[in-house]
matplotlib code that plots the C-alpha trace (Angstrom):
import matplotlib.pyplot as plt

x = [-10.3, -10.2, -10.9, -10.3, -6.8, -6.0, -7.0, -5.9, -4.9, -1.2, -0.6, -0.5, 3.0, 4.1, 5.8, 6.7, 10.4, 12.2, 12.9, 16.3, 18.3, 19.1, 22.8, 24.9, 28.3, 28.1, 31.7, 32.8, 30.7, 32.2, 35.7, 35.3, 33.7, 36.4, 39.1, 37.6, 37.2, 40.9, 42.1, 39.8, 42.1, 40.5, 37.3, 38.8, 38.7, 35.0, 33.3, 32.6, 30.4, 29.5, 26.3, 24.7, 21.9, 24.3, 24.9, 22.6, 22.6, 20.5, 23.0, 25.9, 23.9, 23.6, 27.2, 28.5, 26.1, 27.4, 31.0, 30.5, 29.0, 31.8, 34.6, 33.0, 32.5, 36.3, 36.2, 37.8, 35.5, 36.4, 34.4, 34.3, 33.1, 30.6, 29.3, 28.3, 26.8, 24.7, 23.6, 22.2, 20.3, 19.1, 20.5, 23.4, 21.4, 19.7, 23.0, 24.6, 26.1, 29.6, 30.8, 29.8, 31.8, 34.8, 34.5, 34.5, 37.6, 39.4, 38.8, 39.9, 41.9, 44.7, 45.8, 42.5, 41.9, 38.9, 37.9, 37.7, 35.5, 33.4, 32.9, 31.9, 29.3, 28.0, 27.8, 25.8, 23.5, 23.0, 22.0, 19.5, 18.1, 17.8, 15.9, 13.5, 13.1, 12.3, 9.7, 8.1, 8.1, 6.4, 3.8, 3.0, 2.5, 0.1, -2.0, -5.2, -5.8, -2.4, -2.9, 0.2, 0.2, 2.9, 5.1, 5.1, 6.0, 8.9, 10.2, 9.9, 11.8, 14.5, 14.8, 15.2, 17.9, 19.6, 19.5, 21.1, 23.8, 24.6, 24.6, 26.9, 29.5, 33.2, 34.4, 34.5, 37.9, 40.6, 42.7, 46.3, 46.8, 49.2, 46.5, 44.0, 46.5, 47.0, 43.3, 43.3, 46.2, 44.4, 41.4, 43.7, 45.4, 42.0, 41.0, 44.3, 43.6, 40.1, 39.4, 38.4, 40.3, 37.1, 37.3, 33.6, 30.7, 30.2, 27.2, 27.5, 28.1, 31.7, 31.8, 29.9, 32.2, 35.2, 33.9, 32.7, 35.2, 32.1, 29.6, 31.6, 30.9, 29.2, 28.2, 24.7, 24.0, 21.0, 19.6, 17.1, 15.0, 11.6, 8.9, 9.4, 13.2, 13.8, 15.2, 13.5, 14.7, 18.3, 18.2, 16.9, 19.5, 22.3, 20.8, 20.7, 24.2, 25.6, 23.8, 25.1, 28.7, 31.7, 34.5, 38.0, 38.5, 40.8, 39.6, 40.6, 43.8, 44.8, 44.2, 42.5, 39.2, 36.6, 33.0, 30.1, 27.5, 26.6, 23.7, 21.4, 18.3, 15.7, 13.1, 10.4, 7.9, 6.2, 5.9, 5.0, 7.6, 5.7, 5.7, 9.4, 10.3, 8.2, 10.1, 13.5, 12.4, 11.4, 14.8, 16.8, 14.7, 14.3, 10.5, 8.4, 7.1, 3.6, 3.5, 4.7, 2.0, -0.8, 0.6, 0.8, 4.1, 5.0, 6.9, 10.3, 9.6, 8.3, 11.5, 13.5, 11.5, 11.9, 15.7, 15.9, 13.9, 16.4, 19.3, 17.5, 16.5, 20.1, 20.8, 20.9, 18.4, 15.9, 12.8, 10.8, 7.7, 6.4, 4.8, 5.7, 8.5, 10.5, 14.3, 14.2, 12.2, 14.4, 17.5, 16.1, 15.2, 18.5, 20.4, 18.1, 19.0, 22.7, 22.5, 20.6, 22.6, 26.0, 26.5, 24.7, 26.5, 24.0, 20.7, 18.4, 15.4, 12.7, 12.0, 12.9, 9.8, 7.6, 9.4, 7.8, 9.5, 9.1, 6.1, 8.2, 9.5, 6.0, 4.8, 7.7, 6.7, 7.7, 11.1, 12.1, 10.8, 12.8, 15.9, 15.5, 15.1, 18.2, 20.2, 18.9, 19.8, 23.3, 23.6, 22.4, 25.1, 27.8, 26.5, 26.1, 29.1, 27.2, 26.4, 22.8, 21.2, 18.1, 15.9, 14.4, 11.9, 12.8, 10.7, 8.5, 10.7, 12.8, 9.8, 9.8, 13.3, 14.4, 17.3, 15.6, 18.9, 18.5, 20.5, 21.2, 18.8, 16.0, 16.2, 12.7, 11.6, 15.0, 18.5, 19.6, 19.4, 22.3, 24.1, 23.8, 24.5, 28.0, 27.0, 24.1, 23.2, 20.5, 19.0, 18.2, 16.7, 16.5, 14.5, 11.6, 11.3, 12.0, 9.3, 6.7, 7.6, 6.9, 6.0, 3.5, 4.6, 5.9, 7.4, 11.1, 10.8, 9.6, 12.5, 14.9, 13.0, 13.4, 17.1, 17.4, 15.3, 17.6, 20.6, 19.2, 17.3, 17.7, 20.4, 20.3, 22.6, 23.5, 24.8, 27.1, 26.4, 28.1, 30.7, 32.3, 35.5, 35.7, 35.0, 31.7, 30.8, 28.2, 27.9, 26.1, 24.0, 21.8, 18.2, 15.9, 12.4, 10.6, 12.3, 13.1, 16.7, 19.9, 23.2, 26.6, 26.5, 28.6, 29.1, 29.5, 33.2, 33.8, 32.1, 34.2, 37.4, 36.6, 36.6, 34.0]
y = [102.3, 98.9, 99.6, 95.9, 96.0, 99.4, 98.3, 94.7, 93.0, 91.9, 88.3, 85.9, 85.0, 81.6, 79.2, 76.8, 76.2, 74.4, 70.8, 70.4, 67.3, 67.2, 67.8, 64.6, 63.4, 59.6, 59.6, 60.8, 58.2, 55.4, 56.7, 56.7, 53.3, 51.8, 53.4, 52.0, 48.5, 48.6, 50.0, 49.8, 52.1, 55.0, 54.3, 55.9, 59.3, 59.2, 56.7, 59.2, 61.5, 59.8, 57.6, 55.4, 57.9, 60.6, 58.8, 59.8, 56.4, 53.8, 51.1, 53.0, 53.5, 49.7, 49.0, 51.6, 50.4, 46.8, 48.0, 50.1, 47.1, 44.8, 47.2, 48.2, 44.6, 44.1, 42.3, 43.1, 44.7, 43.7, 42.5, 38.9, 39.7, 42.2, 39.7, 37.4, 40.2, 41.5, 38.0, 37.4, 40.6, 39.7, 43.0, 41.9, 41.2, 44.5, 46.3, 44.7, 41.6, 40.8, 42.4, 45.9, 45.4, 44.2, 47.1, 49.6, 48.0, 47.8, 51.5, 52.7, 55.9, 55.3, 58.9, 60.4, 61.7, 59.8, 62.6, 65.2, 62.9, 62.0, 65.7, 66.4, 63.6, 64.9, 68.5, 67.4, 65.4, 68.6, 70.4, 67.8, 67.9, 71.7, 71.3, 68.8, 71.0, 74.0, 72.0, 70.9, 74.4, 75.7, 72.8, 73.2, 77.0, 76.3, 73.8, 75.5, 72.7, 72.9, 72.5, 74.6, 78.4, 80.3, 81.0, 77.3, 76.4, 78.8, 77.2, 73.7, 74.8, 76.3, 73.1, 71.1, 73.5, 73.2, 69.4, 69.5, 71.8, 70.1, 66.4, 64.4, 67.0, 66.1, 68.9, 67.0, 65.3, 64.8, 67.8, 67.5, 68.2, 71.0, 72.7, 72.4, 73.7, 76.9, 77.6, 76.8, 79.2, 82.0, 81.5, 81.6, 84.8, 86.4, 85.5, 86.9, 90.2, 90.4, 91.9, 89.1, 86.5, 85.1, 82.6, 82.9, 85.4, 87.1, 86.2, 89.6, 87.9, 88.1, 84.8, 82.9, 84.1, 83.2, 79.6, 79.0, 81.2, 82.7, 81.0, 78.8, 78.3, 75.0, 74.3, 73.3, 74.8, 73.7, 76.1, 74.3, 75.1, 74.6, 77.2, 80.6, 80.2, 82.9, 80.9, 83.0, 86.1, 84.8, 83.8, 87.2, 88.9, 86.8, 87.5, 91.3, 91.3, 89.5, 91.8, 94.8, 93.7, 94.8, 92.4, 92.3, 90.0, 89.6, 90.4, 88.4, 90.3, 89.4, 92.9, 93.3, 95.0, 96.1, 94.8, 96.5, 94.0, 90.5, 89.2, 87.2, 85.2, 84.4, 81.7, 82.4, 79.6, 80.5, 84.3, 86.5, 88.8, 91.8, 90.2, 89.4, 92.9, 94.4, 92.3, 93.4, 97.0, 96.7, 95.1, 97.8, 100.8, 99.8, 100.1, 97.0, 95.6, 95.2, 98.9, 99.7, 97.4, 99.1, 102.6, 103.1, 105.1, 108.7, 111.2, 110.1, 106.5, 107.3, 109.1, 106.1, 103.8, 106.0, 106.2, 102.5, 101.9, 104.2, 102.0, 98.8, 99.9, 99.8, 96.2, 93.3, 91.3, 89.3, 87.5, 84.7, 83.8, 81.0, 78.4, 74.7, 75.4, 72.4, 72.2, 72.2, 75.4, 77.0, 76.1, 77.5, 80.8, 81.0, 80.5, 83.2, 85.6, 84.7, 85.3, 88.6, 90.1, 88.7, 86.6, 85.1, 84.8, 83.3, 81.4, 81.2, 78.8, 79.2, 76.5, 72.9, 71.0, 73.4, 72.5, 70.0, 66.9, 65.2, 63.1, 59.9, 60.8, 61.7, 58.2, 56.8, 58.7, 61.9, 60.7, 59.9, 63.2, 65.1, 63.1, 64.0, 67.7, 67.9, 66.1, 68.5, 71.6, 70.2, 69.7, 73.3, 74.6, 72.7, 73.5, 77.3, 77.4, 79.3, 78.6, 77.5, 78.1, 75.9, 76.3, 73.2, 72.2, 70.0, 67.1, 67.4, 65.0, 68.1, 69.2, 65.8, 66.2, 68.0, 69.6, 71.3, 71.9, 70.4, 67.5, 66.1, 63.3, 65.9, 66.8, 66.2, 63.4, 62.4, 61.5, 62.6, 66.2, 65.6, 63.5, 65.9, 69.1, 70.5, 72.5, 71.9, 74.8, 74.9, 77.9, 77.5, 80.2, 79.1, 82.3, 80.9, 77.7, 79.2, 81.8, 79.1, 77.8, 80.9, 79.8, 81.7, 85.3, 86.0, 82.6, 81.7, 79.7, 82.8, 84.8, 82.1, 81.9, 85.7, 85.5, 82.8, 84.9, 87.9, 85.6, 84.4, 87.5, 88.3, 85.6, 83.0, 80.1, 79.0, 75.5, 74.4, 70.6, 69.6, 71.3, 69.1, 71.2, 72.8, 72.6, 72.3, 74.8, 77.2, 80.8, 83.3, 86.0, 88.8, 88.4, 91.4, 89.9, 93.2, 93.7, 90.0, 90.9, 89.1, 91.0, 90.1, 89.2, 91.4, 90.5, 93.1, 92.1, 92.6, 96.0, 97.1, 95.9, 97.6, 94.2, 95.3]
z = [21.1, 22.7, 26.4, 27.3, 25.8, 27.4, 30.9, 30.6, 33.8, 34.1, 33.3, 36.3, 37.3, 36.0, 38.4, 35.6, 35.2, 32.4, 33.0, 34.6, 35.7, 39.4, 40.0, 40.1, 39.0, 38.2, 37.0, 40.4, 42.1, 39.9, 40.5, 44.3, 44.4, 42.2, 44.3, 47.5, 46.0, 45.0, 48.3, 51.4, 53.3, 51.5, 53.3, 56.4, 54.7, 53.8, 56.1, 58.9, 56.7, 53.5, 53.5, 50.8, 50.4, 49.3, 46.0, 43.1, 41.3, 43.2, 42.1, 43.6, 46.8, 47.2, 46.3, 48.7, 51.4, 51.0, 50.9, 54.1, 56.0, 55.0, 55.9, 59.2, 60.2, 59.7, 56.3, 53.0, 50.4, 46.8, 43.8, 45.1, 48.6, 47.5, 45.0, 47.9, 49.9, 47.1, 46.0, 49.5, 49.2, 45.7, 44.4, 42.2, 39.0, 38.9, 39.5, 36.4, 38.0, 38.9, 35.6, 36.9, 40.1, 38.2, 35.9, 38.8, 40.3, 37.0, 36.3, 39.7, 39.8, 42.3, 42.3, 43.5, 47.0, 48.3, 50.7, 47.9, 45.8, 48.8, 49.6, 46.0, 46.1, 49.4, 48.1, 45.2, 47.5, 49.5, 46.3, 45.5, 49.0, 48.8, 45.6, 47.1, 50.2, 48.1, 46.2, 49.5, 50.8, 47.7, 47.6, 51.3, 50.9, 48.0, 50.0, 51.1, 53.7, 55.4, 59.2, 59.9, 59.6, 57.6, 60.6, 61.6, 58.0, 58.0, 61.3, 59.9, 56.8, 58.9, 61.0, 57.8, 56.6, 59.9, 59.8, 56.3, 57.5, 60.7, 59.8, 57.6, 56.7, 56.8, 58.9, 62.2, 62.8, 65.3, 66.2, 67.5, 71.2, 70.2, 68.1, 70.9, 73.4, 71.4, 71.6, 75.3, 75.9, 74.0, 76.4, 79.4, 78.1, 77.5, 81.1, 82.4, 80.6, 82.1, 85.5, 87.8, 85.7, 84.2, 81.4, 80.7, 80.8, 84.2, 86.3, 88.0, 91.4, 92.7, 94.7, 92.1, 89.3, 91.5, 91.9, 88.3, 86.4, 84.7, 82.5, 80.1, 76.4, 75.5, 79.1, 80.2, 83.7, 85.6, 88.2, 90.4, 93.4, 95.0, 94.3, 96.0, 96.3, 93.6, 90.7, 88.0, 89.9, 90.0, 86.3, 85.2, 87.4, 85.7, 82.2, 82.9, 84.4, 81.4, 78.9, 80.8, 81.4, 79.5, 78.6, 77.0, 74.0, 71.1, 67.5, 64.4, 64.1, 67.7, 69.2, 72.6, 72.3, 74.8, 74.3, 76.0, 76.8, 75.6, 73.5, 75.8, 74.7, 77.4, 76.6, 79.2, 79.2, 82.4, 82.4, 79.4, 78.0, 79.5, 83.0, 82.8, 81.5, 84.3, 86.9, 85.4, 85.4, 89.1, 89.9, 88.2, 89.3, 92.9, 92.7, 93.4, 90.1, 91.5, 92.3, 88.8, 87.4, 89.4, 88.9, 92.7, 92.5, 93.3, 91.1, 92.4, 91.7, 88.3, 87.4, 88.7, 86.5, 83.5, 84.0, 84.4, 81.2, 79.3, 80.5, 79.8, 76.3, 75.1, 76.2, 73.8, 75.9, 73.9, 75.3, 73.6, 75.6, 73.4, 75.7, 75.4, 73.0, 71.7, 71.7, 67.8, 67.7, 70.4, 68.4, 65.2, 66.9, 68.7, 65.4, 63.7, 66.5, 66.1, 62.4, 62.6, 65.4, 64.6, 67.7, 70.7, 74.1, 76.5, 76.5, 79.6, 79.6, 82.3, 82.8, 81.8, 82.7, 80.6, 77.4, 75.0, 73.7, 70.4, 69.7, 70.0, 73.5, 74.7, 74.0, 76.0, 79.2, 80.9, 82.1, 78.6, 77.4, 80.0, 79.1, 75.4, 76.3, 78.5, 75.8, 73.3, 75.4, 75.9, 72.1, 71.5, 73.9, 72.0, 68.5, 69.2, 71.5, 74.2, 77.8, 78.4, 81.8, 82.2, 85.3, 86.8, 89.5, 92.4, 93.7, 96.8, 98.7, 99.8, 102.0, 103.8, 105.2, 108.3, 106.3, 103.4, 101.5, 98.0, 96.8, 93.3, 94.0, 94.3, 90.6, 89.3, 86.9, 85.4, 86.4, 83.0, 84.2, 86.5, 83.9, 81.0, 83.0, 83.3, 86.4, 88.8, 91.2, 93.8, 95.6, 99.3, 101.6, 105.2, 105.9, 103.8, 105.7, 109.1, 108.6, 108.3, 111.8, 113.9, 117.5, 119.7, 120.4, 123.9, 124.5, 124.9, 121.7, 119.8, 121.1, 119.9, 116.6, 116.2, 116.7, 114.1, 111.7, 112.2, 111.5, 108.1, 107.1, 103.3, 103.0, 100.2, 99.4, 95.9, 96.3, 93.5, 93.8, 90.6, 88.5, 85.8, 85.6, 89.0, 92.7, 94.5, 97.3, 98.6, 97.7, 99.9, 98.2, 99.5, 98.5, 98.5, 98.3, 97.8, 94.4, 93.7, 93.4, 94.3, 95.2, 96.5, 100.1, 102.3, 106.0, 108.7, 109.1, 105.4, 105.5, 108.5, 106.8, 103.6, 101.8, 99.3]

ax = plt.figure().add_subplot(projection="3d")
ax.plot(x, y, z, "-o")
ax.set_aspect("equal")
plt.show()
């Protein structure tokens, strides 16, 4: 008996594949180029998405590139004009000379639709790019000296895939006003059906929703404040309220349906996921988070914490606490969340200045880096069609003024924050600043100070300093510092009148 053959190890897997030609259609490339040379008007149908690199044949890349430059500069691209352009670039001879250009024009198919041929060429380019990307992924995974770990390689591959899917396709185009108006009316009708007449996702605060109409899709909202004003608390309150809120929407068949909760992604760059979860647990249980952390709670508080954890467990609230995350990585993870859970309704970033820009923007200085980040966040909001709330620090010049209410000029490090944002909100708590100016007890000044403290106790202002599609104003909220929790502000008169 041959023991070696009986216990032979299985053969090592083979990664070799038969030699295959990359997908391409040179006939389609020739037909499109000939048609464009014969009638430059066809370029209008492909010029916004088809690039020279999308052609498989290097000769066709150069011819299309020359044709594109001539037409976009206002000239007429035919065999004669391209001859002069390519001769200046010393490319004509290697392309087959004027004879090849004449042959392309002579064999033009006047009945073809340039856009269909352009999309075919682009689709084949994508297939070749996918093959190349796959080879790079395999080679990088095999490299023992790769400086990136497996997770980082996956994120890089996802980013490349996203770039392939998001750039150069021919789907973007003008839409008629009538078509756009129909979509707008659907949004208005949905808002009419909702309690509170919101066109967006609720913040959970009545007066804020009334002013903003809710959090609108594709909007970038900046929530800025000086330290200790409660911007993280307000952002987590909004995230929780959105995750817990129900809404009325129409399904694909046009029927009104009730949705319980929204999917909310929180990118916490300052606090760990556990710290943020502990804070939310304290807010919702009514037990101070520091007491929960230390275990300094009684039986009743423990039961309140347990009940709150049961409620929170059912929410679609997701936390990513990766420090110094880039916009590209954030986009990749948000798209992954959207893909795995069917949808994504809101993104919260805490906070803007802790994000990391690309290597190029870093070398250009901090202002340029912040500008790139805000533009990137606005792009994410539009691409994923979700509201993005980004928290931001304010400059110290606020502390130098007598009136400490923030202004747009106080946004730290870059004017592009104001420029890119659809909504800019500031948090201001007079109680915080007044509490640092306590006069000597027993004096008239102290009595006046105490009256002022009573007037502003637990009151916060959210200042809507910019709203691209609505009014600016101030919203009063009740701030409970013990539980870092905001609530609707109810005045004594409103309580007496039964307003709330």
